[in-house]
N, C-alpha and C positions, 0 to 999 in steps of 0.2 A: 180756667186758668186767672178768672179774675173771680169769686166766689162773691157769696150777692151782700155777707159782713163788708168786705173789705168795699163795696161799691159802697153801702153804707153809712161805712166807716168817712171819707171822704163826702157824704153827700152828692154823688154822681148819679146823674137820672140822665134818660134816656137823650134830649135834646143837646148833652152833654158832652155824652159818650158820641154821639153823631157826630161831632164840633173835632173830637179829634178823634177821632179814623180815621176822618177827611185831610186834616193837616199833617197827620203821620203818609196819609196815600200820594198829596202833593209833597212830601217833600223826601219820600224816596220811593215811590216810584209805584206802580201794581206790583213789576221783577226784584224788587228789591229785595221787597216783609217779608214772602218765604223765607229768605235768606237772615235774614234778621233775627224772626223767632229761631231760627236754624240754632242763632249763633248765643241764642237765649239761652235759649234751653241747654245746647254744648253747658254755660257756664251756670246754670242755677245746677243745673250734676254733681261738677266739677265742689260747688264748693257746699252740696248735702255732705259728699262723699265724704269731704277734706270735715265736713264738724263732726262724723260719723269717726271717723276718725280719733280724732282726740276726748272725741269720750270716752273712744273705746280706754284710748293712754289714762286719764283720769279715775276709771273706774278699776285698770288695773295700778296707777299709783298709790287709792286709796288701797284697795284692796294689799298690794301690801304692807306698808300701814299698820290695819289692823288684826297681819298677821304679828309679824313685831312684836303691835306693843302686848299679842297675846303673850308675845311669850314671856318680853317682860318678867310679866304677871307676874306667869308659871314660874318665875328663874326665881321672883323673889322670892313666891311663899314658900318656897323649894327649902329657902336659904333658913329664913326661923328655925 
């Protein structure tokens, strides 16, 4: 889940990470943590899917615009 680059970015060492995990266990309990992680995973997956769909729509729109511009350029060349 966490890559070393992210941990270095936030400058989190082993003691800080241990304290964070301990606080999470105290607040949520060991039985609730898998449910929380499952929900977090689903949320991240939905977010990735949504961003992928948006990227596809942008690519389609840009392709349509490019095709229209190419069509107008060839039309203007024929009129001369």
